[in-house]
C-alpha positions as CSV (number, residue, x, y, z in Angstrom):
1,M,-34.5,-38.7,-11.4
2,A,-34.7,-41.2,-14.9
3,G,-34.8,-44.7,-13.2
4,G,-34.2,-43.5,-9.8
5,Q,-30.0,-42.4,-10.9
6,Q,-28.3,-39.9,-8.8
7,A,-26.3,-37.5,-10.9
8,R,-21.9,-38.6,-11.4
9,G,-20.7,-36.7,-8.8
10,T,-24.1,-36.0,-6.1
11,P,-22.9,-35.6,-2.4
12,G,-23.4,-38.9,0.0
13,T,-23.3,-41.4,-3.8
14,P,-21.2,-44.5,-2.3
15,R,-18.4,-42.7,-5.7
16,V,-17.9,-38.9,-3.7
17,L,-18.0,-41.2,-0.1
18,R,-14.7,-43.0,-1.7
19,A,-13.3,-39.2,-3.4
20,M,-13.5,-37.9,0.4
21,N,-11.9,-40.4,2.4
22,D,-9.3,-41.5,-0.1
23,R,-8.3,-37.2,-0.3
24,A,-8.5,-38.2,4.0
25,A,-6.0,-40.1,3.7
26,L,-3.9,-39.4,1.5
27,D,-3.6,-36.1,3.7
28,L,-2.5,-38.2,6.5
29,L,0.1,-39.9,5.0
30,V,1.2,-36.2,3.3
31,S,1.4,-34.3,6.9
32,Q,2.1,-37.5,8.9
33,G,4.5,-39.9,7.1
34,P,4.2,-43.3,7.2
35,L,1.1,-45.0,9.2
36,T,-0.2,-48.6,9.4
37,R,-3.1,-50.2,8.2
38,T,-4.9,-50.0,11.7
39,R,-3.8,-46.2,12.3
40,I,-5.6,-45.1,9.0
41,G,-8.3,-46.4,9.9
42,E,-8.2,-44.5,13.1
43,L,-7.2,-41.5,12.4
44,T,-10.0,-41.8,9.6
45,G,-13.0,-43.6,11.5
46,L,-12.7,-46.3,8.6
47,S,-13.4,-50.0,9.3
48,K,-10.4,-52.5,8.9
49,P,-12.5,-53.7,6.0
50,T,-13.1,-50.4,4.1
51,A,-9.4,-48.8,5.0
52,S,-7.7,-52.3,3.2
53,Q,-10.1,-51.4,0.5
54,L,-9.1,-47.8,0.5
55,L,-5.7,-48.3,0.0
56,A,-5.9,-51.1,-2.5
57,R,-7.7,-48.6,-4.6
58,L,-4.9,-46.2,-3.2
59,A,-1.9,-48.5,-4.7
60,A,-3.0,-49.2,-8.0
61,A,-4.1,-45.9,-8.5
62,G,0.3,-45.2,-8.3
63,L,-0.8,-42.1,-5.2
64,V,0.7,-44.8,-2.2
65,R,3.5,-47.2,-2.2
66,T,4.3,-49.5,1.0
67,T,7.4,-48.7,2.3
68,G,8.7,-51.9,5.3
69,S,6.6,-52.7,8.8
70,V,6.0,-51.9,11.5
71,T,8.6,-54.7,14.7
72,G,8.5,-54.7,18.4
73,R,6.1,-55.7,19.5
74,P,2.9,-58.2,19.5
75,G,1.2,-60.1,16.8
76,P,2.6,-60.0,13.3
77,S,4.1,-56.9,12.1
78,A,2.6,-54.1,10.1
79,Q,3.3,-52.8,6.6
80,L,3.0,-49.4,6.5
81,Y,2.1,-46.9,3.8
82,E,2.9,-43.4,2.1
83,I,2.4,-41.6,-0.7
84,N,4.7,-42.5,-4.0
85,P,7.4,-40.1,-4.6
86,A,6.7,-40.7,-8.1
87,A,3.4,-39.6,-8.1
88,A,3.9,-36.3,-9.3
89,Q,6.8,-33.7,-9.2
90,V,6.9,-29.8,-9.3
91,A,8.8,-26.4,-9.8
92,A,9.5,-24.1,-8.1
93,L,11.3,-20.6,-8.6
94,S,12.2,-17.5,-7.5
95,V,13.3,-14.4,-9.6
96,D,14.9,-10.9,-9.1
97,G,17.0,-8.7,-10.5
98,L,20.3,-11.1,-9.8
99,G,19.0,-13.9,-11.5
100,V,16.6,-16.6,-11.2
101,T,16.9,-19.7,-8.6
102,A,14.6,-23.2,-9.3
103,A,14.3,-25.8,-7.3
104,V,12.3,-29.7,-8.3
105,A,10.5,-31.6,-5.6
106,D,8.3,-35.2,-5.4
107,I,4.9,-34.1,-4.3
108,T,6.0,-35.0,-0.6
109,G,7.8,-32.2,-1.2
110,R,11.1,-34.4,-1.7
111,L,13.9,-30.9,-2.6
112,L,15.5,-33.0,-5.5
113,G,17.1,-31.0,-7.2
114,E,17.9,-26.9,-7.3
115,E,19.6,-24.5,-9.7
116,W,20.3,-20.5,-10.2
117,V,21.5,-18.5,-13.0
118,S,22.9,-15.3,-13.2
119,T,20.5,-12.6,-15.2
120,G,23.5,-12.2,-17.4
121,A,23.1,-15.9,-18.7
122,V,21.0,-14.9,-21.6
123,G,21.1,-11.1,-23.6
124,T,19.6,-8.7,-22.6
125,E,18.1,-8.2,-25.9
126,A,17.1,-11.7,-25.8
127,P,13.7,-11.9,-27.1
128,H,11.7,-13.7,-23.3
129,R,14.8,-12.7,-21.8
130,T,13.1,-14.0,-17.9
131,A,11.5,-17.0,-20.1
132,Q,14.2,-18.1,-21.3
133,L,16.6,-17.9,-17.4
134,A,13.4,-19.4,-15.9
135,A,13.9,-22.5,-18.7
136,R,17.5,-23.2,-17.9
137,A,17.2,-22.7,-14.4
138,V,14.6,-25.5,-14.6
139,D,16.7,-27.1,-16.8
140,G,19.2,-27.1,-14.0
141,A,17.9,-28.1,-11.3
142,L,16.5,-31.1,-13.4
143,A,19.3,-32.5,-14.5
144,K,20.2,-32.3,-11.0
145,A,17.3,-34.3,-10.2
146,G,18.1,-36.9,-12.7
147,L,14.3,-36.1,-14.2
148,G,13.2,-34.6,-17.3
149,R,10.2,-31.8,-17.7
150,D,7.7,-34.3,-18.8
151,R,7.4,-35.6,-15.0
152,L,7.0,-31.9,-13.6
153,H,3.7,-31.2,-13.5
154,G,3.1,-27.6,-13.5
155,A,5.6,-24.7,-12.0
156,V,5.2,-21.7,-9.4
157,I,7.7,-18.2,-10.4
158,G,7.8,-15.6,-7.6
159,T,8.6,-12.5,-8.7
160,P,8.4,-8.6,-7.8
161,G,5.2,-7.1,-9.1
162,A,1.6,-6.1,-9.5
163,L,0.2,-9.2,-10.5
164,D,-3.5,-7.5,-11.8
165,P,-5.9,-11.0,-10.4
166,R,-8.1,-10.7,-12.9
167,T,-5.9,-11.6,-15.9
168,G,-3.2,-12.9,-13.6
169,R,-0.6,-10.5,-15.8
170,L,2.0,-8.8,-14.5
171,R,1.5,-5.3,-14.4
172,C,4.6,-4.3,-13.6
173,A,8.3,-4.9,-12.5
174,P,10.2,-1.6,-12.4
175,H,12.6,-3.3,-9.8
176,L,13.5,-6.1,-13.1
177,P,14.6,-3.3,-16.2
178,G,14.6,-5.6,-18.5
179,L,13.1,-8.7,-17.8
180,A,9.2,-7.3,-17.0
181,S,7.0,-8.5,-19.9
182,H,3.1,-8.2,-19.5
183,A,2.9,-11.7,-21.5
184,L,5.1,-13.3,-19.0
185,T,2.5,-15.8,-17.6
186,E,2.2,-17.0,-21.6
187,E,6.1,-17.1,-22.5
188,L,7.2,-18.6,-19.1
189,A,4.2,-21.4,-20.3
190,E,5.8,-21.5,-23.8
191,A,9.5,-22.1,-22.6
192,L,7.9,-25.1,-19.5
193,G,5.7,-26.9,-21.1
194,M,3.9,-26.8,-18.5
195,P,1.1,-25.6,-16.6
196,V,2.3,-21.7,-14.9
197,T,1.4,-19.6,-12.2
198,L,2.2,-16.4,-11.3
199,E,3.0,-15.2,-8.3
200,N,3.8,-11.9,-6.4
201,D,7.0,-12.4,-4.6
202,V,6.5,-11.0,-1.4
203,N,2.8,-13.0,-0.9
204,L,5.0,-16.4,-0.9
205,A,6.8,-15.6,1.7
206,A,4.0,-15.1,3.5
207,V,2.8,-18.9,2.5
208,A,5.7,-19.9,3.8
209,E,5.6,-18.7,6.9
210,Q,2.0,-20.0,6.6
211,Y,3.1,-22.8,6.5
212,D,7.0,-23.5,8.0
213,G,7.6,-20.5,9.9
214,A,5.9,-17.6,12.8
215,A,2.9,-17.0,11.5
216,Q,1.5,-20.4,11.7
217,G,-2.0,-20.8,12.8
218,V,-2.7,-17.1,12.7
219,D,-5.2,-16.4,10.8
220,D,-5.0,-12.1,10.5
221,F,-0.9,-11.3,10.1
222,V,0.8,-9.1,7.6
223,L,3.9,-10.2,6.2
224,V,6.5,-7.2,6.1
225,W,9.2,-7.7,3.8
226,V,12.1,-5.0,3.6
227,D,15.1,-5.8,1.2
228,E,16.1,-3.7,-2.0
229,G,12.4,-3.2,-2.1
230,I,9.3,-2.6,0.1
231,G,5.8,-4.8,0.6
232,A,3.6,-6.2,2.7
233,A,0.9,-9.7,2.1
234,L,-1.9,-8.7,3.9
235,V,-3.4,-12.3,5.2
236,L,-6.8,-11.4,6.8
237,G,-9.4,-14.5,7.6
238,G,-6.1,-17.0,6.2
239,R,-6.9,-15.6,2.7
240,L,-3.8,-13.3,1.2
241,L,-5.9,-10.1,0.3
242,R,-5.2,-8.9,-3.2
243,G,-6.9,-5.8,-3.8
244,A,-9.1,-5.0,-6.8
245,T,-5.6,-5.2,-9.5
246,G,-3.9,-6.6,-7.4
247,G,-1.8,-3.9,-5.6
248,A,-2.8,-4.9,-2.2
249,G,0.2,-4.3,-0.3
250,E,2.0,-1.7,-1.9
251,I,3.3,-0.3,0.6
252,G,6.7,0.8,-0.2
253,Y,4.4,3.8,-1.4
254,L,2.9,5.1,1.9
255,P,3.2,8.5,2.5
256,L,5.2,9.4,5.9
257,P,7.1,11.9,7.3
258,G,10.8,12.8,6.3
259,A,9.6,10.6,3.1
260,P,9.2,12.6,-0.3
261,L,6.1,12.0,-1.8
262,S,5.6,9.4,-5.4
263,R,3.3,12.1,-7.4
264,G,2.4,11.1,-10.9
265,G,2.2,6.7,-10.8
266,D,5.5,7.6,-10.6
267,R,7.2,3.8,-10.4
268,S,10.8,4.7,-9.8
269,A,9.0,4.5,-6.3
270,A,9.5,1.1,-6.3
271,R,13.6,1.8,-5.2
272,A,14.1,2.8,-2.5
273,D,17.2,4.2,-4.1
274,A,14.6,7.1,-5.5
275,G,11.0,8.1,-5.9
276,G,9.3,8.6,-2.3
277,G,7.3,7.3,0.5
278,F,8.2,4.7,2.9
279,Q,10.6,2.3,1.3
280,R,12.6,5.6,1.2
281,L,12.9,5.6,4.6
282,V,13.6,1.4,5.0
283,G,15.0,-0.1,1.8
284,A,18.2,-1.4,1.7
285,P,19.6,1.1,0.0
286,S,18.8,3.9,2.9
287,V,20.3,1.6,5.0
288,R,23.1,1.3,3.9
289,A,23.3,5.4,3.2
290,L,22.4,6.2,6.4
291,G,25.1,3.8,7.8
292,R,27.6,5.4,5.7
293,E,26.1,8.8,7.6
294,L,26.5,7.7,11.3
295,G,28.6,5.4,10.6
296,G,31.2,6.3,8.3
297,P,32.5,5.8,4.8
298,E,33.8,2.5,5.5
299,V,30.2,1.2,6.4
300,R,29.3,-0.8,3.1
301,T,26.6,-3.4,4.0
302,V,23.4,-3.3,5.7
303,A,24.5,-5.3,8.4
304,G,27.2,-3.1,9.1
305,A,24.7,-0.2,8.8
306,L,23.1,-1.5,11.3
307,A,26.3,-2.8,13.1
308,H,25.8,1.2,14.5
309,D,23.6,1.7,17.6
310,A,22.6,5.5,16.3
311,V,21.5,3.2,12.8
312,R,19.1,1.3,14.6
313,A,17.3,3.2,15.9
314,V,16.8,5.0,13.5
315,V,15.6,2.3,10.9
316,A,13.6,1.3,14.2
317,R,12.0,4.6,14.2
318,R,11.2,5.0,10.9
319,L,10.1,1.3,10.6
320,A,7.6,1.4,12.7
321,T,5.7,4.5,12.0
322,G,5.2,2.7,8.6
323,L,4.0,-0.1,10.4
324,A,1.2,1.9,12.8
325,A,0.0,3.4,9.2
326,V,-0.5,-1.0,8.2
327,V,-1.9,-2.1,11.7
328,A,-4.5,1.3,11.5
329,V,-5.9,0.2,8.7
330,V,-5.5,-3.4,8.6
331,D,-5.9,-4.4,12.4
332,P,-3.3,-8.1,12.3
333,G,-2.9,-10.3,14.7
334,L,0.9,-10.6,14.0
335,V,3.6,-9.1,12.3
336,V,6.4,-11.2,10.7
337,L,9.4,-8.7,9.5
338,S,11.4,-10.7,7.1
339,G,14.5,-9.6,4.4
340,A,17.9,-7.6,4.0
341,V,17.2,-5.2,6.8
342,P,15.3,-7.3,9.3
343,Q,17.4,-10.6,8.6
344,A,21.1,-8.4,9.5
345,G,19.7,-6.3,12.4
346,G,18.0,-9.4,14.2
347,E,16.5,-9.3,17.7
348,A,17.7,-5.6,18.4
349,L,15.8,-4.1,15.9
350,R,13.2,-6.2,16.2
351,A,13.4,-5.1,19.7
352,L,13.6,-1.1,18.7
353,V,10.8,-1.4,16.2
354,E,8.3,-3.2,19.2
355,A,9.5,-0.3,21.7
356,E,9.1,2.2,19.4
357,F,5.9,0.9,18.0
358,T,4.1,1.0,21.3
359,G,3.6,4.3,21.5
360,L,2.4,4.7,17.6
361,A,-0.5,2.3,17.3
362,L,-3.9,0.5,19.1
363,P,-4.7,-2.0,18.7
364,R,-0.8,-4.0,18.9
365,P,-0.5,-6.7,17.4
366,A,2.4,-9.0,18.2
367,L,5.8,-8.4,16.0
368,R,8.2,-11.5,15.3
369,L,11.4,-11.8,12.8
370,S,11.2,-14.8,10.1
371,R,13.2,-17.6,10.9
372,L,13.3,-19.8,8.1
373,D,15.9,-21.3,6.7
374,G,17.3,-20.0,2.8
375,N,15.2,-18.7,0.6
376,P,10.9,-17.5,1.7
377,I,10.1,-17.1,-1.4
378,L,11.9,-20.2,-3.3
379,L,9.7,-21.8,-0.1
380,G,6.3,-19.8,-1.4
381,A,6.5,-21.4,-4.4
382,L,7.4,-25.0,-3.1
383,R,4.3,-25.0,-0.9
384,T,2.3,-23.2,-3.1
385,A,3.3,-25.6,-6.0
386,L,2.2,-28.6,-4.2
387,A,-0.9,-27.6,-2.9
388,Q,-1.5,-27.3,-6.5
389,A,-0.7,-30.5,-7.4
390,R,-2.1,-32.7,-5.1
391,E,-5.5,-30.9,-6.1
392,A,-4.9,-32.4,-8.7
393,V,-3.3,-35.8,-8.2
394,F,-4.8,-37.2,-5.2
395,R,-8.9,-36.3,-6.9
396,T,-10.0,-40.1,-8.2
397,G,-13.7,-39.2,-8.0
């Protein structure tokens, strides 16, 4: 290279090493909270002078700030450092047939505001209806946080439907009549005035389980979402499997004994009370119908249906049959059950599914219920938005 100079960003140069050390320190502060300069040096292997220079550099960039000191031990008190919450804010949204929920958080993950907007807030014939609903929800969350849109780094939005990984566009969302749009990502980005990532809702629920739930530390697992709609997220080798067209995990279409087949690309099969396949057997509408059949006409809710032993037994057998088909192909180490049906059935339903499952499939993965508090789709969207913001904002090289 002319003059013996190395190219900008060449691995091993002081600039790159500084950036790597900066990111290591920032990640430590995210995961462990406030730390002293000495502790940061111990955890990163940096000398005291180098750690001091690093913290001064990050403070000047607005990425860290001091937050009190450690006292009560010999010697002078030690200054504590933390991530500067003002470094970036993000939005996370969850879209379903009832409305849009938005949450705003700072880069540390602290929730600043949350808002729900009903689908009825915007007329069914309004252009770009979903984008308008999302904008109202985000603005409501921002108002509660005392922030403006200009403070947001970006947004991640979870929605039912198949997302084409090649284009990032929503291919179909039959759960949301009047809400789906093939150009939804562009409409949302324009309405919100910021970069937007659109993601399948069940995939985001799996992200939440990886970070905060039953799948922490597990590289190969399947999250099965059993609610008004049915879906699965497949995580293999720690990576989400999307498929060639984004349709990986659309297990509602699985042909199973006792369920009518879904033929000819029938999109109505995405609803549990229509079409065919696995969804027709275990979706929430089918569970409620089974409750009325076996428990009496007064049964109106999923929880009410699953309070009956006979209903739990049938649903467990059906769930186990569908799960066996998934496990035979994917061979995960763990299956996580999430959504309204497993939540309503609780441990009693999980234990029955496990017992039914034992004789159906080999190998047999662990079977766990989701124990996440709150909306797992919104939590997964928030985790994804935070990861994106940190990747961009923490880049100092």
